[in-house]
C-alpha positions in Angstrom: -59.1 -76.6 -10.3 -60.5 -73.7 -13.0 -59.7 -75.4 -16.5 -61.2 -74.3 -20.2 -59.8 -75.8 -23.1 -59.1 -73.0 -25.6 -62.2 -70.8 -26.8 -62.5 -70.8 -30.6 -64.9 -68.3 -31.5 -64.8 -67.6 -35.1 -64.8 -71.8 -35.6 -67.6 -72.6 -33.4 -69.7 -69.4 -35.0 -68.8 -71.3 -39.0 -70.0 -74.7 -37.6 -73.1 -73.7 -35.8 -73.7 -71.7 -39.0 -72.8 -74.7 -41.0 -75.1 -76.7 -39.1 -78.5 -74.4 -39.5 -77.8 -74.0 -43.1 -77.5 -77.5 -43.6 -74.0 -77.3 -44.7 -71.5 -79.1 -42.3 -69.2 -79.7 -45.2 -68.1 -76.5 -45.7 -67.3 -76.4 -42.0 -65.4 -79.6 -42.4 -63.4 -78.4 -45.2 -62.5 -75.3 -43.2 -61.7 -77.1 -39.7 -59.1 -79.2 -41.6 -56.6 -76.1 -42.4 -57.5 -74.5 -39.1 -54.7 -74.1 -36.8 -57.2 -74.2 -33.7 -57.8 -77.5 -32.1 -61.0 -79.3 -31.2 -61.5 -82.2 -28.9 -60.2 -85.2 -31.7 -57.3 -83.2 -32.0 -56.5 -82.6 -28.6 -56.5 -86.3 -27.8 -54.8 -87.2 -31.0 -52.1 -84.3 -30.4 -51.5 -85.6 -26.6 -50.1 -89.2 -28.1 -47.9 -87.4 -31.1 -46.5 -84.7 -28.6 -42.5 -85.1 -27.8 -41.7 -85.6 -24.3 -38.3 -84.0 -24.3 -36.7 -81.3 -25.7 -34.1 -83.2 -28.1 -37.5 -84.6 -29.3 -39.0 -81.3 -30.4 -39.1 -80.4 -34.0 -38.3 -76.9 -35.5 -38.0 -73.6 -33.5 -34.3 -73.9 -33.2 -33.1 -70.7 -31.6 -35.8 -71.2 -29.4 -35.0 -74.7 -28.3 -31.5 -73.7 -27.6 -32.3 -70.6 -25.4 -34.6 -72.4 -23.7 -32.3 -75.8 -22.8 -29.7 -72.6 -21.2 -32.6 -71.2 -19.4 -33.6 -74.4 -17.9 -30.0 -76.2 -17.4 -29.0 -73.3 -15.5 -31.7 -73.4 -13.4 -31.4 -77.0 -12.7 -27.7 -76.4 -11.6 -28.7 -73.7 -9.3 -31.3 -75.5 -7.7 -33.8 -73.0 -8.6 -37.2 -72.7 -10.4 -36.5 -70.8 -14.0 -37.7 -67.6 -14.6 -41.3 -67.4 -15.8 -41.6 -67.9 -19.5 -43.6 -66.3 -22.1 -44.1 -68.0 -25.5 -46.0 -65.9 -28.4 -47.0 -67.1 -31.8 -49.9 -68.5 -33.9 -52.0 -71.8 -32.7 -50.6 -75.2 -33.5 -47.1 -74.2 -33.3 -46.3 -75.8 -30.4 -46.6 -73.6 -27.2 -48.7 -76.3 -25.1 -46.1 -78.8 -26.2 -43.4 -76.8 -24.9 -45.2 -75.8 -21.8 -45.3 -79.6 -21.3 -41.6 -79.9 -22.1 -40.7 -77.4 -19.2 -42.1 -79.5 -16.8 -40.7 -82.6 -17.6 -37.2 -81.6 -18.5 -37.3 -79.7 -14.5 -39.4 -83.2 -13.4 -41.6 -80.8 -11.8 -45.6 -81.1 -11.9 -47.5 -79.3 -14.7 -51.0 -77.4 -13.5 -52.9 -76.4 -17.0 -55.4 -73.5 -17.1 -56.3 -70.9 -19.7 -56.9 -67.2 -19.6 -60.7 -66.9 -19.9 -61.1 -69.5 -17.3 -59.7 -67.2 -14.8 -62.8 -64.7 -14.4 -61.8 -63.7 -11.3 -59.1 -63.0 -8.6 -60.5 -66.0 -6.6 -60.2 -68.4 -9.4 -56.2 -67.5 -9.5 -55.8 -67.5 -5.6 -57.1 -70.9 -5.7 -54.7 -71.9 -8.3 -51.5 -70.4 -6.9 -52.0 -71.2 -3.1 -51.8 -74.9 -3.6 -48.7 -74.9 -6.1 -45.9 -77.1 -4.4 -42.4 -75.6 -4.8 -41.0 -75.8 -8.1 -44.4 -76.6 -9.6 -45.1 -75.1 -13.5 -48.4 -73.1 -13.9 -49.2 -73.2 -17.7 -51.9 -70.3 -18.6 -52.8 -70.9 -22.3 -54.2 -67.5 -24.1 -53.0 -65.6 -21.2 -53.9 -62.4 -23.0 -57.4 -63.3 -22.1 -57.2 -62.7 -18.3 -59.9 -60.8 -16.2 -58.1 -58.0 -14.9 -58.6 -58.5 -11.3 -56.6 -61.9 -11.6 -54.2 -60.2 -13.9 -53.0 -57.7 -11.2 -53.0 -60.4 -8.8 -50.6 -62.0 -11.0 -48.6 -59.5 -10.5 -47.4 -59.7 -7.3 -47.2 -63.9 -7.2 -45.0 -63.7 -10.0 -42.5 -61.1 -8.6 -42.7 -61.8 -4.9 -44.6 -65.2 -5.1 -47.2 -63.9 -2.5 -50.9 -62.8 -3.1 -53.2 -60.5 -1.2 -56.3 -62.1 -0.2 -59.0 -59.1 0.2 -62.0 -60.0 2.9 -65.1 -58.0 3.0 -66.7 -55.2 1.0 -66.1 -51.4 1.1 -64.3 -49.5 3.7 -64.2 -52.5 6.1 -62.4 -54.5 3.1 -59.2 -56.1 4.8 -56.2 -57.8 2.4 -54.4 -60.7 4.1 -50.9 -61.5 2.7 -50.6 -65.0 2.0 -47.0 -66.4 0.8 -47.2 -69.0 -2.2 -44.2 -71.5 -3.0 -41.8 -70.3 -5.8 -43.0 -71.6 -9.2 -42.9 -71.0 -12.9 -45.3 -69.9 -14.5 -45.7 -70.4 -18.6 -47.9 -68.3 -20.5 -48.7 -68.9 -23.7 -50.4 -66.6 -26.0 -51.4 -65.7 -29.6 -51.7 -61.8 -29.6 -48.9 -60.9 -27.7 -49.6 -57.1 -28.5 -52.7 -57.6 -26.3 -50.7 -58.1 -23.1 -50.1 -55.3 -20.7 -46.7 -54.0 -20.0 -46.7 -54.6 -16.7 -47.5 -58.4 -17.2 -45.0 -58.7 -20.0 -42.3 -57.1 -18.4 -42.3 -59.8 -15.3 -41.6 -62.7 -17.7 -37.7 -63.0 -17.6 -37.7 -65.1 -20.6 -40.0 -64.8 -24.1 -39.8 -66.8 -27.1 -41.6 -66.2 -30.5 -43.1 -69.2 -32.4 -42.3 -69.0 -35.9 -44.0 -70.6 -39.1 -42.5 -74.2 -39.8 -40.0 -74.8 -42.8 -41.3 -77.4 -45.4 -38.2 -79.5 -44.4 -39.2 -79.1 -40.7 -42.8 -80.3 -41.2 -41.5 -83.2 -43.3 -40.0 -84.5 -40.1 -42.7 -83.8 -37.8 -44.9 -86.3 -40.5 -42.4 -88.7 -40.7 -42.2 -89.0 -37.0 -45.9 -88.9 -36.7 -46.7 -91.4 -39.3 -44.3 -93.8 -37.3 -46.3 -93.2 -34.2 -49.4 -93.7 -36.3 -48.3 -97.0 -38.2 -48.5 -95.3 -41.7 -46.2 -95.9 -44.5 -45.1 -92.4 -45.6 -42.5 -92.2 -48.1 -40.3 -89.0 -48.4 -42.2 -87.9 -51.8 -46.1 -88.2 -49.6 -44.3 -86.1 -46.8 -43.4 -83.1 -49.1 -46.5 -83.2 -50.6 -48.6 -82.8 -47.5 -45.5 -80.4 -45.9 -46.3 -77.8 -48.3 -49.6 -77.8 -47.8 -49.8 -77.3 -44.2 -49.4 -73.8 -44.2 -46.4 -73.8 -41.8 -48.4 -75.8 -38.7 -47.2 -78.7 -37.3 -50.8 -79.4 -36.1 -52.5 -78.8 -39.4 -49.6 -81.1 -41.0 -50.9 -83.8 -38.7 -54.5 -83.1 -39.6 -53.8 -83.9 -42.9 -51.6 -86.7 -42.5 -55.1 -88.5 -40.9 -57.3 -87.1 -43.6 -54.7 -88.4 -46.6 -54.3 -91.9 -44.7 -58.0 -92.7 -44.5 -58.3 -92.0 -48.3 -54.7 -94.2 -49.0 -56.4 -96.9 -46.9 -59.5 -97.0 -48.7 -58.0 -96.1 -52.2 -54.4 -96.8 -52.4 -53.7 -100.0 -50.1 -52.2 -98.1 -47.4 -49.0 -96.2 -49.2 -49.2 -92.5 -49.3 -46.9 -91.4 -52.3 -46.8 -88.1 -54.1 -49.4 -88.9 -56.2 -51.7 -90.2 -53.4 -51.5 -87.0 -51.1 -52.1 -84.9 -53.9 -55.1 -86.6 -54.9 -56.4 -86.8 -51.5 -55.8 -83.0 -50.4 -57.5 -82.1 -53.9 -60.4 -84.0 -52.8 -60.6 -82.1 -49.6 -60.2 -79.1 -51.5 -56.7 -78.1 -50.2 -54.5 -76.7 -52.8 -50.8 -76.7 -53.7 -50.4 -73.5 -51.7 -52.4 -74.5 -48.6 -55.4 -72.8 -49.5 -59.0 -74.0 -48.7 -62.5 -73.4 -50.1 -62.9 -69.8 -48.1 -59.4 -68.5 -48.8 -60.1 -69.0 -52.9 -63.3 -67.8 -52.7 -61.9 -64.4 -51.2 -59.7 -63.5 -53.9 -62.0 -65.1 -56.2 -64.3 -62.0 -55.3 -61.6 -59.8 -55.0 -60.8 -60.7 -58.5 -63.7 -61.2 -60.7 -66.0 -58.5 -58.9 -64.1 -56.3 -57.7 -61.4 -56.2 -60.2 -58.5 -57.2 -57.6 -59.8 -53.9 -55.1 -59.4 -51.8 -53.5 -62.4 -53.2 -51.5 -63.5 -52.8 -48.0 -63.7 -55.7 -45.3 -67.3 -55.9 -45.1 -68.2 -55.4 -48.4 -65.6 -58.5 -49.1 -67.2 -60.5 -46.3 -70.7 -60.2 -47.6 -69.7 -61.0 -51.0 -68.2 -64.4 -49.8 -71.3 -65.4 -47.3 -69.4 -64.7 -44.2 -69.0 -63.1 -41.2 -66.3 -59.9 -41.4 -64.4 -61.4 -38.6 -64.4 -64.7 -40.0 -62.5 -62.9 -43.3 -60.3 -61.1 -41.1 -59.3 -63.4 -38.4 -59.3 -66.6 -40.1 -58.3 -66.1 -44.1 -56.7 -63.1 -44.1 -53.6 -63.7 -42.1 -52.5 -66.9 -44.0 -53.2 -64.9 -47.6 -51.1 -62.0 -46.4 -48.3 -63.8 -45.3 -48.4 -65.7 -48.8 -48.3 -62.5 -50.7 -51.6 -63.1 -52.2 -53.2 -60.4 -50.5 -52.4 -56.6 -49.0 -54.2 -54.8 -46.3 -54.0 -50.9 -47.2 -55.7 -48.0 -46.0 -58.2 -47.8 -49.1 -59.4 -51.1 -48.6 -58.2 -55.2 -49.3 -55.9 -55.3 -52.9 -55.1 -58.6 -54.5 -51.6 -59.1 -55.1 -50.2 -60.2 -58.9 -49.7 -63.4 -57.4 -53.1 -63.9 -56.5 -53.7 -63.1 -60.0 -51.3 -66.0 -60.9 -52.7 -68.5 -58.2 -55.8 -68.1 -59.6 -54.8 -68.7 -63.8 -55.5 -65.3 -64.6 -53.4 -62.4 -66.1 -53.0 -59.4 -63.8 -53.5 -56.0 -65.0 -50.4 -53.8 -65.4 -51.0 -51.8 -62.7 -52.1 -54.7 -60.3 -50.3 -54.7 -56.5 -46.8 -56.2 -56.7 -46.8 -56.3 -60.6 -43.1 -55.1 -61.0 -42.1 -57.9 -58.9 -43.1 -60.2 -61.3 -42.1 -58.6 -64.5 
């Protein structure tokens, strides 16, 4: 069965560059608030993941809609419609796929888009599916085009055409497959072709979590990890977690380490704040790279506008790293704006770094 863990090109490039430059500490700081998961995260997440829909925290509208889809399918004794989940990494798409299989009492087959390089890779999986089985394809937008075209027919008619031979003598042999439910996950729904997107009967968009929802996630994780976490400690970690449960759980483990060594294992507000300050995660969830981007933009370029390449060179990173890793969170927090002329720091960014914004700063009227 083809299987591939989620690839993380920007994170991998950063780690390799940090190792070459003898600066592994910088890589650690960045990965601490990265929404992507590495090998250690995947193992720990397996223990912390909720197993049923009732245990899943957050995403209230998605949970309610999904429960109706699953309950209706169970009453009709038929596989539910195919499900597409979109949203940023770390919000629970894989967890929900596992919950769907558990709620249906069906086997779960897991693969990823990058692993399906040829149509034969997908055909090998589809031809061995049992009736009612759930097939989960992570990063489905990264499937190869031949596999993608085969998936159209499989989703709609539960049939695949196996091509034997090449050229004019090639023959397509139809092969019926058992009815199944496809669960696709994507971080970039806009890259999915319309024919594939239209074949999903239910589409769910995963939103970032509110602080109170992350507090519930942290309390549940702390019980499973055997960590003493008072409400004020949970609040301090939650508000620095960038709205992402995966980051919240990762920060909880780092704060636990700090508390075990320096605070007798109790994580109150002061302990959590001291630990996260040590790991350079500030009160808004910004890390070293985020603050470097804002600092360069304000101090060297007067708040912008400045081009992406120039900004990346100034902070010593690749343009892709700045654009993919740092900018989405800064824009979402209202600290950075993308304009046709380049990147511009908002008045909120000036205030965040303790500086007085000029009168014509982007968004200054809001603060006035």
